C-alpha positions as CSV (number, residue, x, y, z in Angstrom):
1,M,-53.8,-19.3,-21.7
2,A,-55.8,-22.1,-20.0
3,R,-54.8,-23.1,-16.5
4,S,-54.4,-26.6,-15.3
5,P,-57.2,-27.6,-12.9
6,F,-54.4,-29.3,-10.8
7,L,-52.5,-26.0,-10.4
8,V,-55.6,-24.1,-9.5
9,V,-56.6,-26.6,-6.8
10,F,-53.0,-26.9,-5.6
11,G,-52.7,-23.1,-5.3
12,L,-56.0,-22.8,-3.4
13,S,-55.0,-25.7,-1.1
14,L,-51.8,-23.8,-0.2
15,L,-53.7,-20.6,0.5
16,V,-56.2,-22.4,2.7
17,L,-53.7,-24.6,4.5
18,G,-51.2,-21.7,5.0
19,S,-53.8,-19.2,6.4
20,P,-54.6,-20.6,9.9
21,A,-51.1,-20.7,11.3
22,R,-50.2,-17.2,10.1
23,A,-53.6,-15.8,11.1
24,S,-53.1,-17.1,14.7
25,W,-49.7,-15.5,15.3
26,E,-50.5,-12.4,13.4
27,E,-53.8,-11.8,15.3
28,D,-51.8,-12.3,18.6
29,L,-49.3,-9.7,17.4
30,R,-52.0,-7.2,16.4
31,E,-53.8,-7.6,19.8
32,D,-50.6,-7.3,21.8
33,A,-49.5,-4.2,19.9
34,R,-53.0,-2.7,20.3
35,S,-53.1,-3.3,24.1
36,L,-49.5,-2.8,25.1
37,L,-48.4,0.0,22.7
38,K,-51.7,1.6,21.6
39,C,-50.6,0.8,18.1
40,E,-52.8,-0.1,15.2
41,I,-50.6,-2.0,12.8
42,A,-50.5,-0.5,9.3
43,F,-48.2,-3.2,7.9
44,L,-45.5,-5.7,8.8
45,S,-42.0,-6.1,7.4
46,H,-38.9,-8.3,8.1
47,V,-41.2,-11.2,9.1
48,N,-39.4,-14.3,10.2
49,V,-41.5,-17.3,11.4
50,R,-39.7,-20.6,12.2
51,S,-40.4,-23.8,14.1
52,F,-37.8,-25.0,16.6
53,Q,-38.3,-27.9,19.1
54,D,-42.1,-27.8,18.8
55,R,-42.2,-24.0,19.3
56,L,-43.2,-21.3,16.8
57,I,-40.7,-18.4,17.0
58,V,-41.9,-15.2,15.4
59,S,-40.1,-11.9,14.8
60,A,-41.2,-9.0,12.7
61,K,-41.0,-5.2,12.4
62,I,-44.4,-3.6,13.0
63,H,-45.3,-0.2,11.4
64,C,-48.0,1.6,13.3
65,E,-50.6,3.8,11.6
66,D,-49.1,6.7,13.6
67,K,-45.7,6.1,12.0
68,R,-44.0,4.5,15.0
69,T,-42.1,1.3,14.4
70,F,-41.1,-1.6,16.7
71,D,-39.3,-4.9,16.5
72,A,-41.6,-7.6,17.8
73,H,-40.5,-11.0,19.0
74,R,-41.8,-14.1,20.8
75,E,-40.2,-17.5,21.5
76,D,-43.4,-19.5,22.1
77,E,-47.1,-19.4,21.1
78,N,-48.1,-19.1,24.8
79,Q,-46.1,-16.0,25.4
80,A,-47.0,-12.3,24.7
81,F,-44.8,-10.5,22.2
82,V,-41.9,-8.4,23.4
83,F,-41.5,-5.0,21.7
84,K,-38.5,-2.7,21.2
85,E,-39.1,0.7,19.8
86,C,-37.1,1.8,16.7
87,T,-35.4,5.1,16.7
88,D,-34.4,4.7,13.0
89,P,-37.4,3.2,11.1
90,T,-35.3,2.5,8.1
91,A,-32.9,0.2,10.0
92,R,-33.4,-3.6,9.5
93,Q,-33.4,-4.0,13.3
94,C,-33.9,-1.6,16.1
């Protein structure tokens, strides 16, 4: 099946335009986890990113390579992430 050139360009545009904002907060999260928790993030789950009154609010569950899990949250792009360790890694929130 042939793909429409418009759909291919539109999809690539979304990928390129969507990447910088996510990369910024995600890199901040990875760096904060590395320095504050000694955690190398294996993957993220329960990610929630929203904009409110010119602030980017981010919350996510981080899963470290050593199997620890934490809830991570920050209210503003200029703040460090706050972490709460999970005692039950299967729970939606710690």
